[in-house]
C-alpha positions in Angstrom: -65.4 -2.1 -16.4 -63.1 -4.0 -18.8 -60.4 -1.4 -18.5 -60.3 -1.6 -14.7 -59.9 -5.4 -14.8 -57.0 -4.9 -17.2 -55.4 -2.4 -14.9 -55.8 -4.8 -11.9 -54.1 -7.6 -13.8 -51.2 -5.4 -14.8 -50.9 -4.2 -11.2 -50.8 -7.8 -9.9 -48.2 -8.8 -12.5 -46.1 -5.7 -11.6 -46.3 -6.6 -7.9 -45.3 -10.2 -8.6 -42.3 -9.1 -10.6 -41.3 -6.7 -7.9 -41.5 -9.4 -5.3 -39.6 -11.8 -7.5 -36.8 -9.3 -7.9 -36.6 -8.7 -4.2 -36.3 -12.4 -3.5 -33.6 -12.8 -6.2 -31.5 -9.9 -4.8 -31.9 -11.3 -1.3 -30.6 -14.7 -2.5 -27.7 -13.3 -4.4 -26.4 -10.7 -1.9 -27.5 -12.1 1.5 -26.5 -15.8 1.0 -23.2 -16.7 2.7 -20.3 -16.7 0.3 -18.5 -19.9 -0.3 -15.1 -18.2 -0.2 -13.8 -15.6 2.2 -11.1 -13.3 1.1 -10.2 -12.3 4.7 -9.9 -15.8 6.0 -6.1 -16.3 6.3 -6.5 -20.0 7.3 -7.6 -20.8 3.8 -5.2 -18.5 2.0 -2.8 -19.8 -0.6 1.0 -19.5 -0.4 2.9 -18.0 -3.3 6.3 -16.6 -4.2 7.3 -13.5 -6.0 8.4 -14.4 -9.5 10.1 -11.1 -10.6 13.9 -10.5 -11.0 13.8 -7.1 -9.3 10.9 -7.8 -7.0 7.5 -6.3 -7.2 5.7 -3.3 -5.6 3.0 -4.0 -3.0 0.3 -1.3 -3.7 -2.5 0.2 -1.7 -5.1 -0.2 -4.5 -5.2 -2.6 -7.5 -3.8 -0.1 -10.1 -0.4 1.2 -11.3 -1.1 4.7 -10.2 -1.7 3.6 -6.6 0.8 4.4 -3.9 3.3 1.6 -3.4 3.7 0.4 0.2 6.9 -1.7 -0.1 8.9 -3.6 -2.7 8.7 -7.3 -2.2 12.0 -9.0 -3.0 12.3 -11.8 -5.6 11.4 -15.3 -4.3 9.8 -13.9 -1.1 6.8 -15.7 0.2 3.4 -14.1 0.3 -0.1 -15.2 1.3 -2.8 -14.7 -1.3 -6.0 -13.2 0.3 -8.1 -12.7 -2.8 -7.9 -14.1 -6.3 -11.0 -12.5 -7.7 -9.5 -11.4 -10.9 -12.9 -10.8 -12.6 -13.3 -7.5 -10.7 -9.6 -6.5 -10.4 -8.3 -7.5 -13.8 -5.1 -9.4 -12.9 -4.4 -7.8 -9.5 -4.2 -10.2 -6.5 -4.6 -9.1 -2.9 -1.7 -10.5 -0.8 -0.1 -10.3 2.6 3.6 -9.8 3.0 5.2 -9.4 6.5 1.9 -8.4 8.1 1.3 -5.8 5.4 -1.7 -6.2 3.1 -1.8 -4.8 -0.5 -2.1 -5.6 -4.2 0.4 -7.2 -6.6 0.1 -7.7 -10.3 -0.8 -11.3 -10.9 1.8 -12.1 -13.5 4.6 -11.7 -10.9 3.2 -14.4 -8.5 3.8 -18.1 -8.6 1.1 -19.9 -6.6 2.1 -22.9 -4.6 -0.1 -25.8 -3.4 -1.9 -25.3 -0.1 0.3 -26.6 2.7 
C-alpha cells in the first residue's frame, strides 16, 4: 500500500511539472512581442558607412547570394536589430529591397 501512495505522489508531481512547463511555454511564445521587425513605421533610419559600399545579402552570412551593392552614404531602413540570433547582421530595406547587411557598415541615425 505504501508503494502505491508513493507512485501516486510522484505522478501528481510529474503532472504538475508538465502543466507548469506548458504554461511557461505559452507565456514565452504566445505573448505579444514588444517589438515587431516587420513594422516599417517603427524602423530606424541609417546610412551605409563603407568606402566602397556594402552588399545587401539574401541571408545573414557571407556565403549568401548578394542582391545588390548599396553605395556609400546611402540611406536604409533597419527592420531588425536582433544581433543575438544573427551575430552582427542587420536586416535592412534599401529601395524596396529587403536583405541583410553586416552591422559594422551601418551608422544608425535617430528616429525621425
